[in-house]
KOLBA-285586 format. One record per residue: residue in one letter; x, y, z of N, C-alpha, C in turn. Coordinates in Angstrom, 1 decimal, always signed. Layout:
// KOLBA-285586
+---+--------+--------+--------+--------+--------+--------+--------+--------+--------+
! r !    nc1 !    nc2 !    nc3 !   cac1 !   cac2 !   cac3 !    cc1 !    cc2 !    cc3 !
+---+--------+--------+--------+--------+--------+--------+--------+--------+--------+
! a !      X !      Y !      Z !      X !      Y !      Z !      X !      Y !      Z !
...
+---+--------+--------+--------+--------+--------+--------+--------+--------+--------+
This chain:
// KOLBA-285586
+---+--------+--------+--------+--------+--------+--------+--------+--------+--------+
! r !    nc1 !    nc2 !    nc3 !   cac1 !   cac2 !   cac3 !    cc1 !    cc2 !    cc3 !
+---+--------+--------+--------+--------+--------+--------+--------+--------+--------+
! x !   -4.1 !  +11.2 !  -11.4 !   -4.9 !  +10.6 !  -10.5 !   -4.0 !   +9.8 !   -9.5 !
! x !   -4.4 !  +10.0 !   -8.2 !   -3.6 !   +9.3 !   -7.2 !   -4.0 !   +7.8 !   -7.1 !
! x !   -3.0 !   +7.0 !   -6.8 !   -3.2 !   +5.6 !   -6.7 !   -2.8 !   +5.1 !   -5.3 !
! x !   -3.1 !   +3.9 !   -5.0 !   -2.9 !   +3.4 !   -3.6 !   -1.8 !   +2.4 !   -3.7 !
! x !   -0.7 !   +2.6 !   -3.0 !   +0.5 !   +1.8 !   -3.0 !   +0.9 !   +1.2 !   -1.7 !
! x !   +1.6 !   +0.1 !   -1.7 !   +2.2 !   -0.5 !   -0.6 !   +3.7 !   -0.4 !   -0.8 !
! x !   +4.5 !   +0.1 !   +0.1 !   +5.9 !   +0.3 !   +0.0 !   +6.6 !   -0.4 !   +1.2 !
! x !   +7.7 !   -1.1 !   +0.9 !   +8.4 !   -1.8 !   +1.9 !   +9.9 !   -1.5 !   +1.8 !
! x !  +10.5 !   -1.0 !   +2.9 !  +11.9 !   -0.8 !   +3.0 !  +12.6 !   -1.7 !   +4.0 !
! x !  +13.8 !   -2.1 !   +3.8 !  +14.6 !   -2.8 !   +4.8 !  +15.1 !   -1.8 !   +5.7 !
! x !  +15.2 !   -2.1 !   +7.0 !  +15.8 !   -1.2 !   +8.0 !  +17.3 !   -1.1 !   +7.7 !
! x !  +17.9 !   -2.2 !   +7.4 !  +19.4 !   -2.2 !   +7.2 !  +19.7 !   -3.2 !   +6.1 !
! x !  +20.5 !   -2.8 !   +5.1 !  +20.9 !   -3.7 !   +4.0 !  +21.8 !   -4.8 !   +4.5 !
! x !  +22.5 !   -4.6 !   +5.6 !  +23.5 !   -5.6 !   +6.1 !  +23.1 !   -6.5 !   +7.2 !
! x !  +21.8 !   -6.3 !   +7.6 !  +21.3 !   -7.1 !   +8.7 !  +19.8 !   -7.4 !   +8.5 !
! x !  +19.6 !   -8.6 !   +7.9 !  +18.2 !   -8.9 !   +7.6 !  +17.3 !   -9.2 !   +8.8 !
! x !  +17.9 !   -9.4 !  +10.0 !  +17.2 !   -9.6 !  +11.2 !  +16.5 !   -8.3 !  +11.7 !
! x !  +17.0 !   -7.2 !  +11.2 !  +16.3 !   -5.9 !  +11.6 !  +15.0 !   -5.8 !  +11.0 !
! x !  +14.7 !   -6.5 !  +10.0 !  +13.3 !   -6.5 !   +9.4 !  +13.1 !   -5.4 !   +8.4 !
! x !  +11.8 !   -5.1 !   +8.3 !  +11.4 !   -4.2 !   +7.3 !  +10.3 !   -3.2 !   +7.8 !
! x !  +10.1 !   -2.1 !   +7.1 !   +9.1 !   -1.1 !   +7.4 !   +8.2 !   -1.1 !   +6.2 !
! x !   +6.9 !   -1.4 !   +6.4 !   +5.9 !   -1.5 !   +5.3 !   +4.7 !   -0.6 !   +5.6 !
! x !   +4.3 !   +0.2 !   +4.6 !   +3.2 !   +1.1 !   +4.9 !   +2.4 !   +1.3 !   +3.5 !
! x !   +1.2 !   +1.6 !   +3.6 !   +0.4 !   +1.9 !   +2.4 !   +0.2 !   +3.4 !   +2.4 !
! x !   +0.0 !   +3.9 !   +1.2 !   -0.2 !   +5.4 !   +1.0 !   -0.9 !   +5.7 !   -0.4 !
! x !   -1.6 !   +6.8 !   -0.4 !   -2.0 !   +7.3 !   -1.7 !   -0.9 !   +8.2 !   -2.2 !
! x !   -0.6 !   +8.1 !   -3.5 !   +0.4 !   +8.9 !   -4.2 !   +0.2 !   +9.0 !   -5.7 !
! x !   +0.8 !  +10.0 !   -6.3 !   +0.7 !  +10.2 !   -7.7 !   +1.4 !   +9.1 !   -8.6 !
! x !   +2.5 !   +8.6 !   -8.0 !   +3.3 !   +7.6 !   -8.8 !   +4.2 !   +6.8 !   -7.8 !
! x !   +4.9 !   +5.8 !   -8.3 !   +5.7 !   +5.0 !   -7.4 !   +6.8 !   +5.8 !   -6.7 !
! x !   +7.4 !   +6.8 !   -7.3 !   +8.5 !   +7.6 !   -6.7 !   +7.9 !   +8.4 !   -5.6 !
! x !   +6.7 !   +9.0 !   -5.8 !   +6.0 !   +9.8 !   -4.8 !   +5.7 !   +8.9 !   -3.6 !
! x !   +5.2 !   +7.7 !   -3.8 !   +4.9 !   +6.7 !   -2.8 !   +6.1 !   +6.4 !   -2.0 !
! x !   +7.2 !   +6.1 !   -2.7 !   +8.5 !   +5.8 !   -2.0 !   +8.9 !   +6.9 !   -1.0 !
! x !   +8.8 !   +8.2 !   -1.5 !   +9.2 !   +9.3 !   -0.7 !   +8.3 !   +9.5 !   +0.5 !
! x !   +7.0 !   +9.3 !   +0.3 !   +6.0 !   +9.5 !   +1.4 !   +6.3 !   +8.5 !   +2.5 !
! x !   +6.5 !   +7.2 !   +2.1 !   +6.7 !   +6.1 !   +3.1 !   +8.1 !   +6.3 !   +3.8 !
! x !   +9.1 !   +6.7 !   +3.0 !  +10.5 !   +6.9 !   +3.6 !  +10.4 !   +8.0 !   +4.6 !
! x !   +9.6 !   +9.0 !   +4.3 !   +9.5 !  +10.1 !   +5.3 !   +8.8 !   +9.6 !   +6.6 !
! x !   +7.7 !   +8.8 !   +6.4 !   +7.0 !   +8.2 !   +7.5 !   +8.0 !   +7.3 !   +8.3 !
! x !   +8.8 !   +6.6 !   +7.6 !   +9.8 !   +5.7 !   +8.3 !  +10.8 !   +6.6 !   +9.1 !
! x !  +11.2 !   +7.7 !   +8.5 !  +12.1 !   +8.6 !   +9.2 !  +11.5 !   +9.1 !  +10.5 !
! x !  +10.2 !   +9.3 !  +10.5 !   +9.6 !   +9.9 !  +11.7 !   +9.3 !   +8.8 !  +12.8 !
! x !   +9.5 !   +7.5 !  +12.4 !   +9.2 !   +6.5 !  +13.4 !  +10.3 !   +6.4 !  +14.4 !
! x !  +10.0 !   +5.9 !  +15.6 !  +11.0 !   +5.9 !  +16.7 !  +12.2 !   +5.0 !  +16.4 !
! x !  +12.1 !   +4.1 !  +15.5 !  +13.1 !   +3.1 !  +15.2 !  +14.2 !   +3.7 !  +14.2 !
! x !  +13.9 !   +4.8 !  +13.6 !  +14.8 !   +5.3 !  +12.5 !  +16.1 !   +5.8 !  +13.1 !
! x !  +16.1 !   +6.3 !  +14.3 !  +17.4 !   +6.8 !  +14.9 !  +17.8 !   +8.1 !  +14.4 !
! x !  +17.0 !   +8.9 !  +13.7 !  +17.4 !  +10.2 !  +13.2 !  +16.5 !  +11.3 !  +13.8 !
! x !  +16.9 !  +12.5 !  +13.8 !  +16.1 !  +13.6 !  +14.2 !  +15.3 !  +14.1 !  +13.0 !
! x !  +14.1 !  +13.6 !  +12.8 !  +13.3 !  +13.9 !  +11.6 !  +12.8 !  +15.3 !  +11.6 !
! x !  +13.0 !  +16.1 !  +12.7 !  +12.7 !  +17.5 !  +12.7 !  +13.8 !  +18.3 !  +12.1 !
! x !  +15.0 !  +17.7 !  +11.8 !  +16.1 !  +18.4 !  +11.1 !  +15.9 !  +18.2 !   +9.6 !
! x !  +15.5 !  +19.3 !   +8.9 !  +15.2 !  +19.1 !   +7.5 !  +16.4 !  +18.5 !   +6.7 !
! x !  +17.6 !  +18.8 !   +7.0 !  +18.7 !  +18.2 !   +6.3 !  +18.9 !  +16.7 !   +6.5 !
! x !  +18.7 !  +16.3 !   +7.8 !  +18.8 !  +14.9 !   +8.2 !  +17.6 !  +14.1 !   +7.6 !
! x !  +16.5 !  +14.7 !   +7.5 !  +15.3 !  +14.1 !   +6.9 !  +15.5 !  +13.9 !   +5.4 !
! x !  +16.0 !  +14.9 !   +4.8 !  +16.2 !  +14.8 !   +3.3 !  +17.3 !  +13.7 !   +3.0 !
! x !  +18.3 !  +13.7 !   +3.8 !  +19.4 !  +12.6 !   +3.6 !  +18.8 !  +11.2 !   +3.8 !
! x !  +18.0 !  +11.1 !   +4.9 !  +17.4 !   +9.8 !   +5.2 !  +16.5 !   +9.3 !   +4.1 !
! x !  +15.6 !  +10.2 !   +3.6 !  +14.7 !   +9.8 !   +2.5 !  +15.5 !   +9.5 !   +1.2 !
! x !  +16.5 !  +10.2 !   +0.9 !  +17.3 !   +9.9 !   -0.3 !  +18.0 !   +8.6 !   -0.2 !
! x !  +18.6 !   +8.3 !   +1.0 !  +19.3 !   +7.1 !   +1.2 !  +18.4 !   +5.8 !   +1.3 !
! x !  +17.1 !   +6.1 !   +1.7 !  +16.2 !   +5.0 !   +1.8 !  +16.0 !   +4.2 !   +0.5 !
! x !  +16.1 !   +4.8 !   -0.6 !  +15.9 !   +4.1 !   -1.9 !  +16.9 !   +3.0 !   -2.0 !
! x !  +18.0 !   +3.0 !   -1.4 !  +19.0 !   +1.9 !   -1.4 !  +18.5 !   +0.7 !   -0.7 !
! x !  +17.5 !   +0.9 !   +0.2 !  +17.0 !   -0.2 !   +1.0 !  +15.6 !   -0.6 !   +0.6 !
! x !  +15.1 !   +0.0 !   -0.5 !  +13.8 !   -0.3 !   -1.0 !  +13.6 !   -1.8 !   -1.4 !
! x !  +12.6 !   -2.4 !   -0.8 !  +12.3 !   -3.8 !   -1.1 !  +11.3 !   -3.9 !   -2.2 !
! x !  +10.2 !   -3.2 !   -2.2 !   +9.3 !   -3.2 !   -3.3 !   +8.3 !   -2.0 !   -3.1 !
! x !   +7.7 !   -1.6 !   -4.2 !   +6.6 !   -0.7 !   -4.3 !   +5.5 !   -1.4 !   -5.2 !
! x !   +4.3 !   -1.5 !   -4.6 !   +3.2 !   -2.2 !   -5.3 !   +2.0 !   -1.3 !   -5.5 !
! x !   +1.5 !   -1.3 !   -6.7 !   +0.2 !   -0.6 !   -6.9 !   -0.9 !   -1.5 !   -6.5 !
! x !   -1.5 !   -1.3 !   -5.4 !   -2.5 !   -2.2 !   -4.8 !   -3.7 !   -2.3 !   -5.7 !
! x !   -4.0 !   -1.3 !   -6.4 !   -5.2 !   -1.3 !   -7.2 !   -5.1 !   -2.4 !   -8.3 !
! x !   -3.9 !   -2.7 !   -8.8 !   -3.7 !   -3.7 !   -9.8 !   -3.9 !   -5.1 !   -9.3 !
! x !   -3.8 !   -5.3 !   -8.0 !   -4.0 !   -6.6 !   -7.4 !   -5.4 !   -6.9 !   -6.9 !
! x !   -6.2 !   -5.8 !   -6.8 !   -7.5 !   -6.0 !   -6.3 !   -8.4 !   -7.0 !   -7.0 !
! x !   -8.4 !   -7.1 !   -8.3 !   -9.2 !   -8.1 !   -9.0 !   -8.8 !   -9.5 !   -8.6 !
! x !   -7.5 !   -9.8 !   -8.5 !   -7.1 !  -11.1 !   -8.1 !   -7.6 !  -11.4 !   -6.7 !
! x !   -7.4 !  -10.5 !   -5.7 !   -7.9 !  -10.8 !   -4.4 !   -9.4 !  -10.9 !   -4.2 !
! x !  -10.1 !  -10.1 !   -5.0 !  -11.6 !  -10.3 !   -4.9 !  -12.0 !  -11.6 !   -5.5 !
! x !  -11.4 !  -12.0 !   -6.6 !  -11.7 !  -13.3 !   -7.2 !  -11.3 !  -14.5 !   -6.2 !
! x !  -10.2 !  -14.3 !   -5.5 !   -9.8 !  -15.4 !   -4.6 !  -10.7 !  -15.5 !   -3.4 !
! x !  -11.1 !  -14.4 !   -2.8 !  -12.0 !  -14.4 !   -1.7 !  -13.4 !  -14.8 !   -2.0 !
! x !  -13.9 !  -14.3 !   -3.1 !  -15.3 !  -14.5 !   -3.5 !  -15.5 !  -15.4 !   -4.7 !
! x !  -14.6 !  -16.3 !   -4.9 !  -14.7 !  -17.1 !   -6.1 !  -16.0 !  -17.9 !   -6.2 !
! x !  -16.4 !  -18.5 !   -5.2 !  -17.7 !  -19.3 !   -5.2 !  -18.9 !  -18.4 !   -5.5 !
! x !  -18.9 !  -17.2 !   -5.0 !  -20.0 !  -16.3 !   -5.2 !  -20.0 !  -15.7 !   -6.6 !
! x !  -18.8 !  -15.4 !   -7.1 !  -18.7 !  -14.8 !   -8.5 !  -18.8 !  -15.9 !   -9.6 !
! x !  -18.3 !  -17.1 !   -9.3 !  -18.3 !  -18.1 !  -10.4 !  -18.9 !  -19.4 !   -9.9 !
! x !  -20.2 !  -19.4 !   -9.6 !  -20.8 !  -20.6 !   -9.1 !  -20.7 !  -21.8 !  -10.0 !
! x !  -20.5 !  -21.5 !  -11.3 !  -20.3 !  -22.6 !  -12.3 !  -18.8 !  -23.0 !  -12.4 !
! x !  -17.9 !  -22.3 !  -11.7 !  -16.5 !  -22.6 !  -11.7 !  -15.8 !  -22.0 !  -12.9 !
! x !  -16.5 !  -21.3 !  -13.7 !  -15.8 !  -20.7 !  -14.9 !  -15.5 !  -19.3 !  -14.7 !
! x !  -14.2 !  -19.0 !  -14.7 !  -13.7 !  -17.6 !  -14.4 !  -14.0 !  -16.7 !  -15.6 !
! x !  -14.4 !  -15.5 !  -15.3 !  -14.7 !  -14.5 !  -16.4 !  -14.0 !  -13.2 !  -15.9 !
! x !  -14.0 !  -12.2 !  -16.8 !  -13.4 !  -10.9 !  -16.6 !  -14.3 !  -10.1 !  -15.6 !
! x !  -13.6 !   -9.6 !  -14.6 !  -14.4 !   -8.7 !  -13.6 !  -14.6 !   -7.3 !  -14.3 !
! x !  -15.7 !   -6.7 !  -14.1 !  -16.0 !   -5.4 !  -14.5 !  -15.7 !   -4.5 !  -13.3 !
! x !  -14.5 !   -3.9 !  -13.3 !  -14.0 !   -3.1 !  -12.1 !  -14.8 !   -1.9 !  -11.9 !
! x !  -15.3 !   -1.3 !  -13.0 !  -16.1 !   +0.0 !  -12.9 !  -17.4 !   -0.4 !  -12.2 !
! x !  -18.1 !   -1.4 !  -12.6 !  -19.3 !   -1.8 !  -11.9 !  -19.0 !   -2.2 !  -10.5 !
! x !  -18.0 !   -2.9 !  -10.2 !  -17.6 !   -3.3 !   -8.9 !  -17.4 !   -2.1 !   -8.0 !
! x !  -16.7 !   -1.1 !   -8.5 !  -16.5 !   +0.1 !   -7.8 !  -17.7 !   +0.8 !   -7.3 !
! x !  -18.8 !   +0.7 !   -8.1 !  -20.1 !   +1.3 !   -7.7 !  -20.8 !   +0.6 !   -6.6 !
! x !  -20.6 !   -0.7 !   -6.4 !  -21.4 !   -1.5 !   -5.5 !  -21.3 !   -1.0 !   -4.0 !
! x !  -20.1 !   -0.7 !   -3.5 !  -20.1 !   -0.2 !   -2.1 !  -21.0 !   +1.0 !   -1.8 !
! x !  -21.0 !   +1.9 !   -2.7 !  -21.8 !   +3.1 !   -2.5 !  -23.3 !   +2.8 !   -2.6 !
! x !  -23.7 !   +1.9 !   -3.6 !  -25.1 !   +1.5 !   -3.7 !  -25.6 !   +0.7 !   -2.6 !
! x !  -24.7 !   -0.1 !   -1.9 !  -25.1 !   -1.0 !   -0.9 !  -24.4 !   -0.7 !   +0.5 !
! x !  -24.1 !   +0.6 !   +0.7 !  -23.4 !   +1.0 !   +1.9 !  -24.0 !   +0.6 !   +3.2 !
! x !  -25.4 !   +0.7 !   +3.2 !  -26.1 !   +0.3 !   +4.5 !  -26.0 !   -1.2 !   +4.7 !
! x !  -25.8 !   -2.0 !   +3.7 !  -25.7 !   -3.5 !   +3.9 !  -24.3 !   -3.9 !   +4.2 !
! x !  -23.3 !   -3.1 !   +3.6 !  -21.9 !   -3.5 !   +3.7 !  -21.2 !   -3.0 !   +5.0 !
! x !  -21.6 !   -1.8 !   +5.5 !  -21.0 !   -1.2 !   +6.7 !  -21.9 !   -1.4 !   +7.9 !
! x !  -21.2 !   -1.6 !   +9.0 !  -21.9 !   -1.7 !  +10.3 !  -22.5 !   -0.3 !  +10.6 !
! x !  -23.6 !   -0.2 !  +11.4 !  -24.2 !   +1.1 !  +11.7 !  -23.2 !   +2.0 !  +12.4 !
! x !  -23.2 !   +3.3 !  +12.2 !  -22.4 !   +4.2 !  +12.9 !  -22.8 !   +4.3 !  +14.3 !
! x !  -21.8 !   +4.5 !  +15.1 !  -22.1 !   +4.6 !  +16.6 !  -22.1 !   +6.0 !  +17.1 !
+---+--------+--------+--------+--------+--------+--------+--------+--------+--------+
């Protein structure tokens, strides 16, 4: 089953002022997510490589792992974020309890008309 990841690479290990490249992606695992985002990074105008050259692209993606900052499975952090944003609505008595993620996943579909703005 594919998961939703956030992956962050440094542009340069020797110069922190160059910043980072961060992107989200669906992937089978962390390694797959890392390769997908490294490929996307290679295709960005800031990479400085010819991403249409398969050898250059393969080298860039392989070398990107040396500049990996983090890979995060965003689905694992969803309960924390939901509790933070909707704490008062979820816990009016102030007592935190376990979220039922299966039930929570059903709510957007059941209440799509209320949650989403009308299509234009």
